C-alpha positions as semicolon CSV with decimal commas, in nm:
position;residue;x (nm);y (nm);z (nm)
1;M;-2,930;-1,977;-7,198
2;N;-2,930;-2,243;-6,924
3;G;-3,061;-2,596;-6,951
4;F;-3,333;-2,542;-6,690
5;Q;-3,671;-2,647;-6,831
6;G;-4,029;-2,634;-6,705
7;F;-4,072;-2,264;-6,611
8;N;-4,164;-1,961;-6,828
9;R;-3,922;-1,666;-6,779
10;E;-4,210;-1,423;-6,824
11;D;-4,294;-1,502;-6,459
12;R;-4,034;-1,235;-6,374
13;T;-4,272;-0,968;-6,490
14;N;-4,587;-1,112;-6,338
15;G;-4,507;-0,994;-5,982
16;L;-4,522;-1,346;-5,840
17;R;-4,213;-1,321;-5,620
18;A;-4,357;-1,532;-5,342
19;D;-4,443;-1,799;-5,594
20;R;-4,089;-1,789;-5,733
21;G;-3,956;-1,845;-5,383
22;E;-4,170;-2,153;-5,336
23;R;-4,066;-2,282;-5,677
24;A;-3,699;-2,225;-5,589
25;K;-3,743;-2,418;-5,264
26;A;-3,901;-2,708;-5,446
27;Y;-3,641;-2,711;-5,721
28;F;-3,320;-2,669;-5,520
29;S;-3,432;-2,899;-5,237
30;R;-3,413;-3,200;-5,467
31;P;-3,146;-3,467;-5,397
32;G;-2,817;-3,375;-5,558
33;F;-2,817;-3,003;-5,481
34;E;-2,709;-3,018;-5,114
35;R;-2,332;-3,036;-5,161
36;P;-2,310;-2,804;-5,464
37;L;-2,512;-2,536;-5,282
38;Q;-2,307;-2,572;-4,962
39;A;-1,988;-2,530;-5,166
40;I;-2,139;-2,218;-5,324
41;W;-2,236;-2,073;-4,983
42;D;-1,887;-2,137;-4,842
43;R;-1,705;-1,984;-5,139
44;Y;-1,935;-1,681;-5,150
45;A;-1,889;-1,624;-4,776
46;S;-1,510;-1,630;-4,817
47;F;-1,502;-1,361;-5,091
48;G;-1,817;-1,167;-5,009
49;K;-1,921;-1,178;-5,375
50;A;-1,982;-1,416;-5,667
51;R;-1,617;-1,488;-5,728
52;G;-1,401;-1,799;-5,765
53;N;-1,509;-2,160;-5,801
54;A;-1,713;-2,384;-5,574
55;V;-1,567;-2,735;-5,592
56;V;-1,761;-3,058;-5,536
57;R;-1,527;-3,356;-5,498
58;N;-1,616;-3,701;-5,636
59;A;-1,955;-3,593;-5,767
60;T;-2,241;-3,844;-5,741
61;P;-2,480;-3,920;-6,033
62;E;-2,756;-3,718;-5,862
63;E;-2,527;-3,417;-5,820
64;C;-2,416;-3,435;-6,184
65;E;-2,778;-3,458;-6,300
66;M;-2,884;-3,150;-6,104
67;V;-2,585;-2,939;-6,209
68;N;-2,617;-3,046;-6,573
69;S;-2,988;-2,967;-6,572
70;F;-2,945;-2,618;-6,431
71;M;-2,619;-2,514;-6,596
72;G;-2,667;-2,693;-6,930
73;W;-2,346;-2,890;-6,879
74;N;-2,248;-3,252;-6,926
75;V;-2,026;-3,342;-6,628
76;K;-1,973;-3,710;-6,544
77;P;-2,004;-3,884;-6,205
78;G;-1,687;-3,962;-6,009
79;G;-1,500;-3,647;-6,106
80;D;-1,487;-3,302;-5,947
81;I;-1,742;-3,035;-6,033
82;R;-1,603;-2,681;-6,048
83;L;-1,884;-2,427;-6,037
84;P;-1,781;-2,066;-6,116
85;L;-1,992;-1,852;-5,883
86;A;-2,025;-1,575;-6,141
87;A;-2,164;-1,820;-6,399
88;F;-2,399;-1,979;-6,146
89;E;-2,540;-1,642;-6,038
90;R;-2,582;-1,532;-6,401
91;E;-2,783;-1,845;-6,477
92;L;-2,980;-1,794;-6,158
93;L;-3,072;-1,437;-6,251
94;E;-3,176;-1,542;-6,602
95;S;-3,385;-1,834;-6,473
96;A;-3,752;-1,826;-6,379
97;F;-3,636;-1,758;-6,019
98;A;-3,461;-1,428;-6,107
99;M;-3,262;-1,399;-5,786
100;T;-2,902;-1,361;-5,665
101;I;-2,702;-1,615;-5,469
102;E;-2,770;-1,423;-5,146
103;E;-3,142;-1,415;-5,219
104;L;-3,147;-1,788;-5,294
105;H;-2,971;-1,861;-4,963
106;A;-3,230;-1,654;-4,776
107;V;-3,515;-1,835;-4,951
108;L;-3,375;-2,182;-4,882
109;T;-3,246;-2,133;-4,527
110;G;-3,446;-1,840;-4,394
111;E;-3,120;-1,669;-4,293
112;P;-2,892;-1,416;-4,461
113;L;-2,575;-1,542;-4,627
114;L;-2,307;-1,395;-4,404
115;T;-1,966;-1,328;-4,546
116;K;-1,652;-1,401;-4,346
117;S;-1,628;-1,037;-4,242
118;D;-1,999;-1,037;-4,155
119;R;-1,953;-1,340;-3,931
120;Q;-1,647;-1,190;-3,765
121;Q;-1,832;-0,867;-3,697
122;L;-2,131;-1,053;-3,556
123;D;-1,898;-1,269;-3,349
124;R;-1,730;-0,960;-3,203
125;Q;-2,062;-0,801;-3,124
126;E;-2,194;-1,110;-2,947
127;W;-1,864;-1,156;-2,758
128;E;-1,874;-0,796;-2,639
129;E;-2,238;-0,841;-2,545
130;L;-2,133;-1,123;-2,310
131;F;-1,915;-0,884;-2,111
132;R;-2,173;-0,606;-2,121
133;I;-2,430;-0,839;-1,968
134;V;-2,190;-0,963;-1,698
135;K;-2,076;-0,614;-1,603
136;G;-2,435;-0,490;-1,592
137;K;-2,536;-0,779;-1,368
138;L;-2,249;-0,713;-1,127
139;E;-2,324;-0,343;-1,108
140;R;-2,692;-0,411;-1,038
141;E;-2,628;-0,675;-0,773
142;E;-2,312;-0,539;-0,608
143;G;-2,366;-0,168;-0,650
144;L;-1,998;-0,113;-0,732
145;L;-1,761;-0,286;-0,972
146;H;-1,405;-0,277;-0,842
147;P;-1,162;-0,119;-1,094
148;V;-0,933;-0,424;-1,079
149;V;-1,220;-0,653;-1,179
150;A;-1,340;-0,412;-1,446
151;D;-0,989;-0,402;-1,596
152;W;-0,964;-0,782;-1,583
153;L;-1,291;-0,814;-1,774
154;E;-1,164;-0,573;-2,039
155;Q;-0,838;-0,764;-2,073
156;L;-1,025;-1,093;-2,095
157;K;-1,257;-0,953;-2,359
158;A;-0,957;-0,839;-2,563
159;G;-0,793;-1,182;-2,538
160;K;-0,507;-1,052;-2,325
161;A;-0,584;-1,229;-1,998
162;D;-0,526;-1,586;-1,887
163;G;-0,836;-1,796;-1,938
164;Y;-0,937;-1,626;-2,263
165;R;-0,933;-1,933;-2,484
166;M;-1,103;-2,153;-2,227
167;L;-1,384;-1,900;-2,187
168;R;-1,404;-1,846;-2,563
169;E;-1,443;-2,217;-2,634
170;L;-1,708;-2,250;-2,365
171;W;-1,891;-1,948;-2,507
172;R;-1,889;-2,092;-2,860
173;Q;-2,043;-2,415;-2,738
174;Y;-2,267;-2,298;-2,455
175;A;-2,312;-1,921;-2,441
176;Q;-2,532;-1,929;-2,131
177;D;-2,281;-2,140;-1,941
178;A;-2,001;-1,900;-2,032
179;E;-2,207;-1,607;-1,908
180;R;-2,277;-1,782;-1,577
181;E;-1,916;-1,893;-1,518
182;L;-1,771;-1,553;-1,603
183;A;-2,023;-1,380;-1,379
184;N;-1,945;-1,617;-1,092
185;A;-1,570;-1,561;-1,116
186;A;-1,606;-1,184;-1,146
187;A;-1,858;-1,164;-0,860
188;A;-1,628;-1,361;-0,631
189;W;-1,325;-1,147;-0,706
190;N;-1,530;-0,831;-0,676
191;L;-1,661;-0,947;-0,339
192;L;-1,312;-1,037;-0,221
193;L;-1,174;-0,695;-0,317
194;A;-1,477;-0,515;-0,180
195;R;-1,418;-0,692;0,149
196;H;-1,080;-0,526;0,190
197;L;-1,206;-0,193;0,061
198;G;-1,519;-0,220;0,273
199;S;-1,313;-0,244;0,592
200;E;-1,204;0,116;0,527
201;Q;-1,487;0,277;0,334
202;R;-1,798;0,074;0,429
203;L;-1,944;0,048;0,081
204;E;-2,303;0,159;0,130
205;Q;-2,434;0,023;-0,199
206;S;-2,247;-0,305;-0,194
207;S;-2,377;-0,639;-0,072
208;M;-2,064;-0,636;0,144
209;Q;-2,247;-0,421;0,400
210;S;-2,473;-0,705;0,508
211;I;-2,213;-0,982;0,505
212;E;-1,900;-0,804;0,626
213;P;-1,941;-0,949;0,977
214;L;-1,937;-1,297;0,824
215;L;-1,634;-1,224;0,609
216;G;-1,437;-1,012;0,849
217;G;-1,460;-1,199;1,174
218;L;-1,164;-1,126;1,395
219;R;-0,897;-0,911;1,238
220;S;-0,542;-1,041;1,266
221;D;-0,456;-0,755;1,502
222;D;-0,765;-0,810;1,722
223;S;-0,680;-0,808;2,093
224;R;-0,916;-1,100;2,149
225;L;-0,683;-1,331;1,962
226;D;-0,487;-1,572;2,177
227;G;-0,145;-1,420;2,214
228;S;0,013;-1,763;2,204
229;L;-0,119;-1,842;1,855
230;D;0,162;-1,938;1,625
231;R;0,199;-1,685;1,337
232;S;0,349;-1,928;1,089
233;G;0,006;-2,007;0,944
234;P;-0,157;-1,873;0,628
235;A;-0,060;-1,524;0,524
236;S;-0,327;-1,264;0,590
237;P;-0,401;-0,985;0,343
238;S;-0,226;-0,661;0,406
239;D;-0,540;-0,501;0,552
240;G;-0,532;-0,739;0,847
241;L;-0,852;-0,930;0,771
242;H;-0,845;-1,301;0,825
243;P;-0,870;-1,516;0,510
244;I;-1,207;-1,642;0,395
245;R;-1,254;-2,006;0,296
246;L;-1,307;-2,061;-0,075
247;P;-1,641;-2,247;-0,043
248;V;-1,769;-1,969;0,184
249;L;-1,667;-1,705;-0,069
250;A;-1,832;-1,908;-0,346
251;A;-2,156;-1,945;-0,151
252;L;-2,174;-1,575;-0,066
253;A;-2,089;-1,465;-0,420
254;T;-2,292;-1,718;-0,619
255;G;-2,516;-1,919;-0,387
256;N;-2,319;-2,236;-0,467
257;P;-2,026;-2,336;-0,241
258;H;-1,871;-2,540;-0,526
259;A;-1,899;-2,269;-0,793
260;L;-1,530;-2,178;-0,755
261;D;-1,383;-2,528;-0,740
262;R;-1,080;-2,562;-0,966
263;N;-1,256;-2,823;-1,177
264;V;-1,519;-2,576;-1,303
265;P;-1,457;-2,283;-1,543
266;A;-1,537;-2,011;-1,288
267;G;-1,287;-2,154;-1,044
268;R;-1,017;-2,174;-1,309
269;L;-1,085;-1,820;-1,425
270;L;-1,064;-1,686;-1,070
271;F;-0,744;-1,877;-0,995
272;Q;-0,571;-1,752;-1,309
273;A;-0,675;-1,395;-1,236
274;L;-0,546;-1,421;-0,878
275;R;-0,222;-1,581;-0,990
276;V;-0,137;-1,304;-1,234
277;S;-0,246;-1,040;-0,983
278;A;-0,029;-1,192;-0,711
279;R;0,271;-1,216;-0,940
280;R;0,244;-0,849;-1,031
281;A;0,196;-0,741;-0,672
282;V;0,476;-0,942;-0,512
283;P;0,757;-0,715;-0,378
284;E;1,125;-0,791;-0,397
285;P;1,235;-1,060;-0,149
286;G;1,427;-0,954;0,160
287;Q;1,241;-0,630;0,233
288;D;1,067;-0,736;0,553
289;Q;0,898;-1,037;0,708
290;E;0,553;-0,956;0,569
291;S;0,692;-0,899;0,221
292;E;0,882;-1,224;0,244
293;V;0,564;-1,411;0,332
294;R;0,386;-1,255;0,035
295;C;0,669;-1,366;-0,191
296;R;0,606;-1,731;-0,117
297;A;0,354;-1,777;-0,397
298;D;0,602;-1,652;-0,654
299;R;0,903;-1,836;-0,513
300;I;0,728;-2,170;-0,481
301;G;0,622;-2,144;-0,842
302;Q;0,986;-2,102;-0,942
303;V;1,150;-2,361;-0,723
304;D;1,083;-2,653;-0,958
305;R;1,196;-2,485;-1,280
306;T;1,507;-2,701;-1,289
307;G;1,308;-3,020;-1,243
308;Q;1,216;-3,204;-1,558
309;A;0,891;-3,320;-1,409
310;V;0,745;-2,972;-1,447
311;N;0,875;-2,885;-1,791
312;A;0,556;-3,000;-1,962
313;A;0,187;-2,956;-1,892
314;D;0,122;-3,330;-1,879
315;S;0,382;-3,374;-1,606
316;A;0,220;-3,099;-1,405
317;E;-0,119;-3,252;-1,459
318;A;0,009;-3,588;-1,336
319;I;0,127;-3,441;-1,007
320;A;-0,132;-3,169;-0,945
321;G;-0,444;-3,225;-0,744
322;S;-0,284;-3,467;-0,502
323;D;-0,473;-3,305;-0,216
324;S;-0,805;-3,460;-0,133
325;D;-1,004;-3,136;-0,126
326;S;-1,188;-3,079;-0,453
327;D;-1,146;-2,702;-0,434
328;F;-0,785;-2,739;-0,542
329;E;-0,809;-2,999;-0,819
330;S;-0,583;-2,953;-1,117
331;E;-0,708;-2,817;-1,443
332;S;-0,796;-3,085;-1,688
333;A;-1,009;-2,900;-1,940
334;G;-0,883;-2,764;-2,273
335;T;-0,560;-2,568;-2,293
336;P;-0,634;-2,196;-2,302
337;E;-0,468;-1,996;-2,576
338;R;-0,306;-1,751;-2,339
339;D;-0,326;-1,954;-2,021
340;S;0,025;-1,936;-1,882
341;S;-0,102;-2,167;-1,612
342;I;-0,060;-2,434;-1,877
343;E;0,206;-2,295;-2,107
344;E;0,464;-2,124;-1,886
345;P;0,723;-2,325;-1,687
346;E;0,655;-2,118;-1,377
347;A;0,284;-2,193;-1,391
348;S;0,344;-2,559;-1,465
349;A;0,548;-2,568;-1,148
350;I;0,255;-2,417;-0,961
351;E;0,033;-2,696;-1,088
352;A;0,293;-2,959;-0,996
353;D;0,347;-2,819;-0,649
354;S;0,041;-2,875;-0,431
355;L;0,150;-2,593;-0,200
356;A;0,207;-2,333;-0,470
357;S;-0,157;-2,307;-0,578
358;R;-0,256;-2,268;-0,214
359;E;-0,017;-1,976;-0,180
360;I;-0,184;-1,802;-0,474
361;Y;-0,514;-1,812;-0,288
362;R;-0,359;-1,719;0,043
363;V;-0,188;-1,410;-0,092
364;A;-0,532;-1,301;-0,216
365;G;-0,688;-1,358;0,125
366;I;-0,855;-1,694;0,050
367;A;-0,793;-1,973;0,298
368;D;-0,764;-2,325;0,162
369;D;-0,878;-2,656;0,304
370;D;-0,602;-2,732;0,551
371;I;-0,782;-3,022;0,717
372;S;-0,833;-3,271;0,434
373;T;-0,467;-3,282;0,335
374;F;-0,244;-3,477;0,573
375;V;0,077;-3,677;0,601
376;H;0,183;-3,985;0,800
377;V;0,494;-3,948;1,017
378;F;0,671;-4,205;1,233
379;I;0,925;-4,087;1,491
380;P;1,041;-4,388;1,694
381;W;1,132;-4,206;2,016
382;E;0,814;-3,996;2,029
383;S;0,525;-4,115;2,245
384;G;0,304;-4,327;2,025
385;G;0,550;-4,299;1,740
386;L;0,299;-4,269;1,455
387;S;0,125;-3,937;1,382
388;I;-0,120;-3,828;1,117
389;L;-0,071;-3,455;1,075
390;S;-0,299;-3,221;0,883
391;L;-0,169;-2,912;0,709
392;R;-0,341;-2,701;0,973
393;Q;-0,153;-2,877;1,254
394;I;0,180;-2,856;1,075
395;E;0,149;-2,484;1,009
396;R;0,055;-2,412;1,370
397;M;0,331;-2,615;1,533
398;K;0,560;-2,408;1,747
399;Q;0,843;-2,633;1,639
400;V;0,867;-2,951;1,436
401;P;0,969;-3,264;1,630
402;F;1,341;-3,330;1,649
403;A;1,477;-3,559;1,380
404;G;1,800;-3,629;1,202
405;D;1,775;-3,782;0,856
406;L;1,430;-3,812;0,697
407;Y;1,337;-4,131;0,513
408;V;1,045;-4,071;0,278
409;V;0,849;-4,343;0,102
410;E;0,560;-4,314;-0,140
411;N;0,385;-4,639;-0,054
412;P;0,168;-4,682;0,263
413;A;0,221;-5,060;0,275
414;V;0,599;-5,016;0,273
415;F;0,566;-4,747;0,540
416;S;0,357;-4,974;0,763
417;T;0,595;-5,267;0,715
418;L;0,889;-5,055;0,829
419;I;0,690;-4,944;1,134
420;D;0,607;-5,308;1,217
421;M;0,975;-5,394;1,210
422;T;1,068;-5,088;1,417
423;E;0,810;-5,166;1,685
424;R;0,954;-5,516;1,726
425;W;1,298;-5,360;1,760
426;L;1,170;-5,110;2,016
427;E;1,028;-5,393;2,225
428;K;1,383;-5,518;2,264
429;G;1,490;-5,194;2,432
430;G;1,606;-4,991;2,135
431;A;1,391;-4,698;2,239
432;F;1,581;-4,644;2,560
433;R;1,908;-4,595;2,376
434;L;1,779;-4,402;2,073
435;S;1,873;-4,035;2,063
436;V;1,669;-3,745;1,930
437;D;1,919;-3,734;1,644
438;G;1,768;-4,053;1,514
439;P;1,590;-4,082;1,179
440;A;1,221;-4,018;1,110
441;L;1,002;-4,200;0,859
442;L;0,747;-4,019;0,642
443;C;0,488;-4,147;0,393
444;T;0,350;-3,931;0,111
445;S;0,089;-4,190;-0,003
446;G;0,152;-4,105;-0,367
447;P;0,225;-3,750;-0,485
448;A;0,339;-3,533;-0,196
449;S;0,039;-3,355;-0,050
450;A;0,048;-2,995;0,068
451;A;0,082;-3,124;0,423
452;A;0,380;-3,340;0,331
453;L;0,553;-3,055;0,149
454;R;0,491;-2,809;0,432
455;L;0,630;-3,051;0,688
456;L;0,939;-3,117;0,477
457;D;0,977;-2,742;0,422
458;R;0,977;-2,682;0,793
459;Y;1,226;-2,959;0,861
460;V;1,461;-2,825;0,597
461;Q;1,419;-2,461;0,702
462;E;1,383;-2,497;1,080
463;G;1,501;-2,843;1,175
464;P;1,775;-2,793;1,434
465;R;1,953;-3,110;1,326
466;C;1,782;-3,195;0,998
467;G;2,015;-3,402;0,789
468;T;1,950;-3,572;0,456
469;L;1,614;-3,636;0,291
470;Y;1,619;-3,989;0,149
471;Y;1,337;-4,054;-0,097
472;S;1,221;-4,372;-0,265
473;G;0,933;-4,432;-0,503
474;D;0,805;-4,674;-0,763
475;F;1,007;-4,719;-1,080
476;D;0,737;-4,598;-1,317
477;V;0,651;-4,274;-1,496
478;K;0,456;-4,123;-1,210
479;G;0,719;-4,228;-0,959
480;I;0,985;-4,036;-1,151
481;E;0,760;-3,731;-1,177
482;I;0,691;-3,732;-0,803
483;G;1,061;-3,774;-0,726
484;N;1,153;-3,487;-0,959
485;V;0,929;-3,248;-0,772
486;L;1,096;-3,333;-0,441
487;A;1,449;-3,345;-0,585
488;A;1,414;-3,001;-0,740
489;R;1,248;-2,855;-0,432
490;Y;1,502;-2,988;-0,179
491;Q;1,816;-2,989;-0,388
492;G;2,061;-2,954;-0,099
493;Q;1,910;-3,225;0,120
494;F;1,765;-3,467;-0,137
495;R;1,919;-3,810;-0,192
496;S;1,763;-4,102;-0,372
497;W;1,698;-4,408;-0,159
498;R;1,736;-4,727;-0,363
499;F;1,592;-4,516;-0,644
500;D;1,863;-4,504;-0,911
501;S;1,958;-4,690;-1,226
502;Q;2,180;-4,934;-1,038
503;S;1,906;-5,027;-0,791
504;Y;1,654;-5,057;-1,075
505;A;1,876;-5,289;-1,278
506;A;1,956;-5,504;-0,974
507;G;1,593;-5,526;-0,870
508;S;1,482;-5,619;-1,222
509;R;1,744;-5,893;-1,245
510;S;1,667;-6,039;-0,904
511;S;1,296;-6,073;-0,969
512;N;1,189;-6,411;-1,106
513;R;0,854;-6,279;-1,230
514;E;0,758;-6,100;-1,548
515;G;0,594;-5,816;-1,358
516;V;0,416;-5,523;-1,520
517;R;0,557;-5,400;-1,850
518;F;0,567;-5,039;-1,967
519;S;0,329;-4,954;-2,250
520;D;0,474;-4,810;-2,570
521;E;0,345;-4,469;-2,468
522;E;0,509;-4,494;-2,125
523;R;0,841;-4,599;-2,277
524;N;0,829;-4,302;-2,513
525;R;0,762;-4,071;-2,221
526;L;1,054;-4,216;-2,029
527;K;1,281;-4,150;-2,328
528;Q;1,178;-3,783;-2,318
529;M;1,203;-3,751;-1,939
530;G;1,492;-3,750;-1,701
531;A;1,534;-3,807;-1,330
532;V;1,689;-3,501;-1,167
533;W;1,910;-3,718;-0,947
534;D;2,017;-3,977;-1,208
535;D;2,046;-3,897;-1,578
536;S;2,063;-4,263;-1,677
537;L;1,763;-4,390;-1,480
538;C;1,486;-4,320;-1,733
539;R;1,694;-4,466;-2,017
540;A;1,750;-4,782;-1,813
541;M;1,380;-4,813;-1,735
542;S;1,283;-4,764;-2,098
543;G;1,543;-5,018;-2,209
544;I;1,448;-5,294;-1,965
545;G;1,080;-5,209;-2,000
546;R;0,965;-5,340;-1,662
547;K;0,802;-5,151;-1,380
548;L;0,955;-5,210;-1,038
549;F;0,741;-5,131;-0,735
550;Q;0,842;-5,042;-0,381
551;E;0,676;-5,353;-0,241
552;E;0,923;-5,564;-0,442
553;Q;1,215;-5,379;-0,279
554;I;1,091;-5,408;0,080
555;A;1,384;-5,619;0,200
556;F;1,633;-5,348;0,099
557;Y;1,434;-5,073;0,270
558;M;1,413;-5,278;0,590
559;E;1,789;-5,328;0,586
560;D;1,862;-4,958;0,528
561;W;1,612;-4,837;0,787
562;M;1,744;-5,079;1,048
563;C;2,099;-4,963;0,978
564;A;1,989;-4,603;1,029
565;L;1,837;-4,690;1,366
566;E;2,143;-4,886;1,477
567;H;2,367;-4,603;1,365
568;A;2,173;-4,359;1,584
569;V;2,214;-4,597;1,880
570;A;2,585;-4,633;1,811
571;G;2,622;-4,258;1,802
572;V;2,471;-4,227;2,148
573;S;2,695;-4,500;2,283
574;D;3,006;-4,331;2,144
575;S;2,915;-3,990;2,284
576;S;2,848;-4,130;2,630
577;K;3,194;-4,279;2,666
């Protein structure tokens, strides 16, 4: 017999079930029952039956009063209440309410008490419904769902595709947003694949039929193309169609030109799908020129594996997105469970390398923004000297300008100061004696943009007399990360320029100012990092604890750059004798 008072148990036989429900609501809604009932619901859901104990920690006086009143106990405030579910349900059935725990939950909440297996089953059904809706929408709007896209959706649904966890988390929080983002990514990829297929089969039921002229344009083998056009630009898909710009693809597929930007879920889903697809489709290097071009996306992703700057996701995140176009921003949302774009070294390298992500798109037939990314170059003997080159210009150059050694700085103010000094030197007649073997100066303006990397690539690969690549950056965490990307990418040509432990120690000693100190977090990161070109540099920086910026070292750079110019002049003088 329980200690519940105030109700006659003969009510059970009076057929007043609705009245019992109202009485139960009034009784169990009193202060003190909230936590005990929640503990009972949670325990019941775990076992699927009235089994085990529901525990209420540090019980309040109100909670003790309610439990004591219903169970006929005498528990004291401040301790833990352990409620055996079997005993609670027995008392509940014998009370004036005459109901089970599940029935009480339904009365109080208006919803069934789902067990763990019930919730998992419902979760699976709703998750599968998401993909059913998206596939149905694509089939209605596009007329045909490409098998590659259909397989990707199945793999994503099963948790076996990159982007699964990101999409899952979005779906749990905002189901409608997840449906929209997944549909946008799938529609874009379907449209991209249908474009290539449509050039052969003219899909009658696809929306491609009406927009193919917009997407196709001139084919790469079209006789109307200027025969003098340089072919070192973006790789075209194997079917010969020219690449489509990402915002154009997004607008045609979704009605929003920014729907596939890398800073939105649909853009990240599409990129990850294309990356895995490209990696699987890449042939062995060395087969032919076209195959070699298509291998670039895979090779660029691997080139930085030895660099410590790309061994962790945070390092990749610090470097990625250096280009100004928003379509290629780095991923900053949650880490997907199976997203190798975050977890795998190869994919981290892709994020760290601003060219690698572009190659993923290009292999798929998507052209990137090659106008907004640019690099500053100063070649003393060239007319005008200073050039601002976009990625588009660099990739379409017949040949890169002649240069010997390349001096690369991160800071624009340092770059401009060196140009100022050079122009004064040129006014004294240095230009007339400077050979085309002389040095060139390049400014990355922070992390090396795609334009900067492509220009350096071409110098290293094509430069008729390309010598050493001297690089200097700020002595801080980001400066080391930027340097690591370049050092690992250009191993044979890379040399640090006043960017080693000796230069750091000397610069720190010579400064008579306190400067900017490393935070504790930055010092810890430095202890875990390493500079590819100098194993002791990060330890020295962490030990001294002071940041040293390029502007503070300007006198040394001026001296070195002037020596390089004078050396080029001396070389000409010697050869003319």
